[in-house]
C-alpha positions as CSV (number, residue, x, y, z in Angstrom):
1,M,81.8,124.6,122.7
2,T,78.1,125.4,123.3
3,N,75.3,123.9,121.3
4,T,73.4,127.3,121.1
5,P,74.0,129.9,118.4
6,L,75.6,133.3,118.9
7,V,73.5,136.3,117.8
8,L,74.9,139.7,116.9
9,D,72.0,142.0,117.4
10,F,72.3,145.2,115.4
11,T,68.6,145.8,114.4
12,G,66.5,143.7,116.8
13,F,64.8,141.4,114.3
14,L,66.5,138.3,115.7
15,V,65.1,138.7,119.2
16,Q,62.5,135.9,118.7
17,F,65.0,133.6,117.1
18,A,67.4,134.2,120.0
19,S,64.6,133.5,122.5
20,D,63.5,130.3,120.7
21,T,67.1,128.9,120.5
22,G,68.5,130.1,123.8
23,A,71.2,131.9,121.9
24,K,73.9,134.0,123.4
25,T,73.2,137.5,122.3
26,L,75.6,140.4,121.8
27,D,74.0,143.8,121.8
28,C,75.5,145.7,118.8
29,S,72.7,148.2,118.4
30,K,74.7,151.1,119.8
31,I,77.8,150.6,117.7
32,G,78.0,153.6,115.4
33,G,79.5,153.6,111.9
34,A,78.4,150.0,111.3
35,K,75.6,149.8,108.7
36,L,76.7,148.6,105.2
37,Y,80.2,150.1,105.9
38,C,82.2,149.4,109.0
39,D,84.5,152.2,110.2
40,P,87.7,151.3,112.0
41,S,86.5,152.1,115.5
42,A,83.3,150.0,114.9
43,E,85.4,147.2,113.5
44,E,87.6,147.1,116.6
45,E,84.6,147.2,118.9
46,I,83.0,144.3,117.1
47,R,86.2,142.3,117.2
48,S,86.5,142.8,120.9
49,L,82.9,141.6,121.4
50,V,83.1,138.4,119.3
51,R,86.6,137.3,120.2
52,P,85.7,135.3,123.4
53,F,83.1,133.3,121.4
54,A,84.9,133.0,118.0
55,A,88.5,132.4,118.9
56,L,89.6,128.7,118.6
57,G,91.4,128.6,121.9
58,K,93.5,125.7,123.2
59,T,91.0,123.1,122.2
60,G,90.8,124.2,118.6
61,I,87.1,124.6,118.9
62,P,85.3,128.0,119.2
63,E,82.9,128.7,122.1
64,C,80.1,129.4,119.6
65,P,80.8,127.9,116.2
66,A,77.3,128.9,114.8
67,R,76.7,132.6,114.5
68,W,73.7,134.7,113.3
69,I,74.8,138.2,112.1
70,D,71.5,140.1,111.7
71,T,70.7,141.5,108.2
72,G,72.9,141.3,105.0
73,D,73.8,145.0,105.7
74,Y,76.3,143.5,108.3
75,H,77.7,140.6,106.3
76,Y,81.1,142.1,106.7
77,V,81.1,140.7,110.2
78,S,82.0,137.4,108.6
79,E,85.5,138.8,107.9
80,I,85.8,139.6,111.6
81,L,84.6,136.3,112.8
82,A,86.7,134.2,110.4
83,G,89.7,136.4,111.3
84,E,89.7,134.6,114.7
85,T,90.6,131.3,112.9
86,A,94.2,131.3,113.7
87,R,95.3,128.6,111.3
88,P,94.9,128.0,107.5
89,F,91.3,127.8,106.3
90,D,89.2,128.0,103.2
91,L,85.9,129.9,102.9
92,L,82.7,128.4,101.6
93,L,80.2,131.2,100.8
94,L,76.6,130.5,100.0
95,D,75.3,133.8,98.6
96,N,73.5,135.4,95.7
97,H,76.3,137.9,95.5
98,P,80.1,137.5,95.5
99,D,80.8,140.3,98.0
100,T,84.0,141.2,96.2
101,Q,83.4,144.8,95.3
102,R,86.1,147.4,95.7
103,P,85.4,149.8,98.6
104,S,83.8,153.1,97.6
105,F,86.4,155.0,99.6
106,G,89.7,154.0,101.3
107,D,90.0,150.4,102.3
108,I,87.0,150.4,104.6
109,L,85.3,147.0,105.4
110,S,81.9,146.7,103.8
111,C,79.0,144.2,103.3
112,G,79.6,144.2,99.5
113,G,83.4,143.8,99.6
114,W,84.3,141.8,102.7
115,V,85.5,138.8,100.7
116,R,87.9,140.9,98.8
117,T,89.1,142.4,102.1
118,M,89.6,138.9,103.5
119,L,91.6,137.8,100.4
120,E,93.8,140.8,100.7
121,R,94.2,141.0,104.5
122,N,94.1,137.5,105.9
123,P,97.2,135.3,105.4
124,M,95.4,132.3,106.8
125,L,92.8,132.3,104.0
126,G,93.4,129.8,101.2
127,K,90.6,129.4,98.6
128,V,87.1,130.8,98.4
129,V,84.3,128.8,97.0
130,I,81.1,130.7,96.2
131,V,77.9,128.7,95.7
132,G,74.5,129.9,94.5
133,M,75.7,133.2,93.0
134,D,73.8,135.0,90.3
135,L,75.4,134.1,87.0
136,S,75.3,137.8,85.8
137,L,77.8,138.6,88.6
138,A,80.4,136.1,87.5
139,E,82.6,138.7,85.8
140,S,83.1,140.4,89.2
141,V,85.3,137.5,90.4
142,S,87.3,137.0,87.3
143,G,90.3,138.9,88.6
144,F,91.1,136.5,91.4
145,G,92.3,133.6,89.4
146,P,92.3,130.1,91.0
147,R,91.7,131.5,94.5
148,I,88.0,131.7,93.8
149,R,85.8,129.0,92.5
150,V,82.1,129.7,91.6
151,V,79.2,127.4,91.4
152,T,76.3,129.6,90.1
153,S,72.6,129.3,90.8
154,D,72.3,128.1,87.2
155,D,74.8,125.3,87.9
156,I,72.6,124.2,90.9
157,G,69.2,124.7,89.2
158,K,66.6,122.3,90.4
159,K,69.1,119.5,91.0
160,E,68.4,117.1,93.9
161,G,69.7,113.7,95.1
162,D,72.5,112.1,93.0
163,E,72.4,114.8,90.4
164,L,73.1,117.5,93.0
165,E,75.7,115.3,94.7
166,K,77.6,115.1,91.4
167,T,77.6,118.9,91.1
168,L,78.7,119.2,94.7
169,S,81.6,116.8,94.3
170,G,83.3,119.6,92.4
171,I,83.0,121.8,95.4
172,I,84.8,119.4,97.6
173,E,87.6,119.0,95.1
174,S,88.0,122.8,95.0
175,I,88.6,123.0,98.7
176,T,92.1,122.3,100.0
177,S,91.8,119.0,102.0
178,S,94.5,120.1,104.5
179,N,92.6,123.3,105.5
180,D,89.7,123.8,107.9
181,I,86.6,125.3,106.4
182,Y,84.7,128.4,107.5
183,I,81.2,128.7,106.1
184,S,79.2,131.9,105.6
185,I,75.6,131.8,104.5
186,D,73.6,134.8,103.2
187,K,69.9,133.9,103.2
188,D,69.5,135.9,100.0
189,V,70.8,132.7,98.3
190,L,67.4,131.2,99.0
191,D,64.3,131.4,96.9
192,R,61.9,134.0,98.3
193,K,59.4,131.2,99.2
194,Y,61.7,130.2,102.0
195,Y,63.0,133.6,103.2
196,K,62.4,137.2,102.2
197,T,65.4,139.5,102.6
198,N,66.1,143.1,101.8
199,W,68.5,142.2,99.0
200,S,68.0,140.6,95.6
201,Q,67.6,136.8,95.9
202,G,68.6,133.6,94.3
203,T,66.7,130.4,93.6
204,M,68.2,127.8,96.0
205,S,65.8,125.6,98.0
206,L,66.3,125.0,101.7
207,P,66.7,121.2,101.0
208,Q,69.4,122.0,98.5
209,L,71.2,124.2,101.0
210,E,71.0,121.4,103.6
211,A,72.4,118.9,101.1
212,I,75.3,121.3,100.4
213,L,76.1,121.7,104.0
214,E,75.9,118.0,104.8
215,T,78.1,117.1,101.8
216,V,80.8,119.6,102.9
217,G,80.5,118.6,106.5
218,R,81.3,114.9,105.7
219,G,84.5,115.8,103.9
220,V,86.2,118.6,105.9
221,R,86.5,120.1,109.4
222,I,84.3,123.1,110.0
223,V,85.6,125.7,112.3
224,G,82.7,128.2,112.1
225,V,79.4,128.9,110.4
226,D,77.7,132.3,110.2
227,V,74.3,133.2,108.8
228,C,73.1,136.6,107.8
229,G,70.1,138.0,106.0
230,G,67.1,140.0,107.3
231,P,63.7,141.1,106.2
232,P,62.6,144.2,104.3
233,A,61.4,146.9,106.6
234,D,57.8,146.4,105.6
235,L,57.6,142.6,106.1
236,V,54.9,141.6,108.5
237,G,52.5,138.8,109.4
238,E,52.8,135.4,107.9
239,E,55.8,136.3,105.8
240,M,57.7,137.3,108.9
241,V,56.6,134.0,110.6
242,N,57.8,132.1,107.6
243,N,61.2,133.8,107.9
244,L,61.5,132.8,111.5
245,K,60.6,129.2,110.7
246,T,63.4,129.1,108.1
247,D,65.9,130.5,110.6
248,L,64.9,127.8,113.1
249,K,65.2,125.1,110.4
250,L,68.7,126.5,109.5
251,W,69.7,126.3,113.1
252,N,68.6,122.7,113.3
253,I,70.5,121.8,110.1
254,I,73.7,123.6,111.2
255,G,73.5,122.4,114.8
256,N,73.2,118.8,113.6
257,I,76.2,119.1,111.3
258,L,78.3,120.7,114.0
259,N,77.2,118.1,116.6
260,K,78.4,115.3,114.3
261,Q,81.8,117.0,114.0
262,Y,82.3,117.8,117.7
263,I,80.1,115.1,119.3
264,C,82.9,113.9,121.6
265,K,83.7,117.4,122.9
266,I,80.2,119.0,123.5
267,E,79.6,119.6,127.2
């Protein structure tokens, strides 16, 4: 395991983040058929690129457990990364959207439907817990029964401290204790004061997101964490600087949690 993140660079906006963190960077900019929808040839190319860093290997620990996936247009890469978890796991998704849409055509992998694809394709996936989702989208997950549990942005509200811990206790109870956990974070779950993305956003604060990750990290074994979400095309100046600051804070939060889990095995 390395204590630097893996960056999948599709659009170039994570160059400064990669430089500041010393990240391992995979150049995905020349992969065709990959924006929003991922055609089969692009999917296979991405799988081949990430496998050396995401597969659990003999130690049960991936080379790079923390991954930054570029903008939300490429969130489907989470399905590919989590697919390298070759043992039973549950998914914790922090997102303003459930990403359970049916594909517009065929069974193509997409940023809006990768969770559905994972539920249908991956026999290792147990339960899915979605945290921070917009309440108005709750109906879109109603057909999955007990396999999906939702904690909406309204459930979280402005809660902090003990009140937030009480709400989060239900999340822990929803996750199968015998399974590992894969975590996927879309920065559109955050309030726009922390990060501005090119998708509709939620109301979660960065301290709330940190509390959620720390609470989950105390109770289960994390086998991977990915982060997606990028700026609108016209974002410049101080707002772009603020985005970078949040990415770096997220890396510190995630890195600390992973270090606590793997402290005896970090080289």
